[in-house]
C-alpha positions as CSV (number, residue, x, y, z in Angstrom):
1,X,96.1,91.7,103.6
2,X,97.9,95.1,103.6
3,X,98.8,97.7,106.1
4,X,95.1,99.1,106.3
5,X,93.7,95.8,107.4
6,X,96.5,95.6,109.8
7,X,95.9,99.0,111.4
8,X,92.1,98.5,111.5
9,X,92.6,95.4,113.6
10,X,94.7,97.5,116.0
11,X,93.8,95.4,119.1
12,X,95.0,92.2,117.4
13,X,97.6,91.6,114.6
14,X,100.0,94.3,115.8
15,X,99.6,94.2,119.4
16,X,100.2,90.4,119.1
17,X,103.3,90.7,116.9
18,X,104.8,93.5,119.3
19,X,103.9,91.7,122.4
20,X,105.7,88.4,121.1
21,X,108.7,90.5,119.8
22,X,109.2,92.7,123.0
23,X,108.3,89.9,125.5
24,X,105.9,92.0,127.3
25,X,101.7,92.6,126.8
26,X,101.4,95.5,124.2
27,X,97.9,96.8,123.8
28,X,97.5,99.4,120.9
29,X,94.9,102.1,122.0
30,X,95.2,104.3,118.9
31,X,96.6,104.4,115.4
32,X,96.7,107.5,113.2
33,X,97.8,108.0,109.6
34,X,101.0,110.0,109.3
35,X,100.7,110.4,105.5
36,X,102.1,109.0,102.5
37,X,106.1,109.3,101.4
38,X,108.2,108.2,98.7
39,X,107.9,104.8,99.6
40,X,104.4,104.4,100.7
41,X,102.1,104.9,103.7
42,X,102.8,105.3,107.3
43,X,101.0,105.2,110.6
44,X,101.6,105.7,114.2
45,X,100.5,103.3,116.8
46,X,100.3,104.1,120.4
47,X,99.9,101.8,123.3
48,X,98.1,101.9,126.5
49,X,101.3,102.7,128.1
50,X,101.8,105.7,125.7
51,X,104.8,103.9,123.9
52,X,104.7,104.9,120.2
53,X,105.7,102.5,117.2
54,X,105.5,103.2,113.4
55,X,104.2,101.0,110.9
56,X,105.3,101.6,107.3
57,X,104.3,99.8,104.1
58,X,106.3,100.0,101.0
59,X,103.9,100.4,98.0
60,X,104.2,100.5,94.3
61,X,104.7,104.3,93.6
62,X,107.5,104.3,91.2
63,X,111.0,104.9,92.5
64,X,112.0,101.4,91.1
65,X,109.6,99.6,93.5
66,X,107.0,98.5,90.8
67,X,107.6,94.5,91.6
68,X,107.1,92.9,94.9
69,X,110.7,91.8,94.9
70,X,112.1,95.2,94.7
71,X,110.0,96.6,97.8
72,X,111.2,93.4,99.9
73,X,114.8,94.1,98.8
74,X,114.5,97.9,99.7
75,X,112.9,97.1,103.2
76,X,115.5,94.7,103.8
77,X,118.3,97.0,102.8
78,X,116.6,99.7,105.0
79,X,116.5,97.6,108.2
80,X,120.1,96.6,107.9
81,X,121.5,99.9,107.1
82,X,119.0,101.8,109.7
83,X,120.3,99.3,112.3
84,X,123.7,99.5,112.0
85,X,123.8,103.5,112.1
86,X,124.3,104.7,115.7
87,X,121.6,107.0,116.8
88,X,119.0,105.9,113.9
89,X,115.6,104.6,114.9
90,X,115.8,100.7,115.0
91,X,113.5,98.6,112.8
92,X,112.4,95.7,114.5
93,X,111.6,93.5,111.6
94,X,110.2,93.1,108.1
95,X,107.3,91.3,108.4
96,X,104.2,89.8,106.3
97,X,100.7,89.1,107.2
98,X,99.9,85.6,107.6
99,X,96.8,83.9,108.9
100,X,96.0,87.0,110.9
101,X,99.4,87.0,112.2
102,X,102.6,89.2,111.2
103,X,105.4,87.0,110.5
104,X,109.0,87.9,110.0
105,X,110.5,87.5,106.5
106,X,113.5,85.0,106.8
107,X,116.1,87.4,105.5
108,X,118.9,85.4,106.0
109,X,118.0,82.1,104.5
110,X,115.2,82.9,101.8
111,X,113.8,79.5,100.4
112,X,112.2,79.4,96.8
113,X,110.5,76.6,95.1
114,X,111.3,76.3,91.4
115,X,110.5,73.9,88.5
116,X,113.1,71.2,87.7
117,X,115.4,72.0,84.7
118,X,114.7,69.7,81.7
119,X,117.1,71.5,79.2
120,X,120.9,71.1,78.3
121,X,121.4,74.6,77.4
122,X,119.7,77.6,78.6
123,X,121.7,80.4,76.8
């Protein structure tokens, strides 16, 4: 699932995420496409209370973002940088769709699963 599926389900996935994050009922009434930029596509979501939120997806359009790992790393760096700058718009979270919900990526303690080493030397 990508950004298009999230914005098409405007009354569900995004509303639920924002409601849980902000601890208040959020109902998305409109989502409009803002355009494509260097990193990907962006949309503006407007709530029934006329609050607005931007939803942006990093996509494989070059700029060294060919791999999913690069896009995730860039999103994490952007969040930390933006949120540390006074006066900059704040980024609520880096999320991924999972089971019709938006889940925050665990940026602090990522967990990997890998095979067991079976060799004495690798290099």
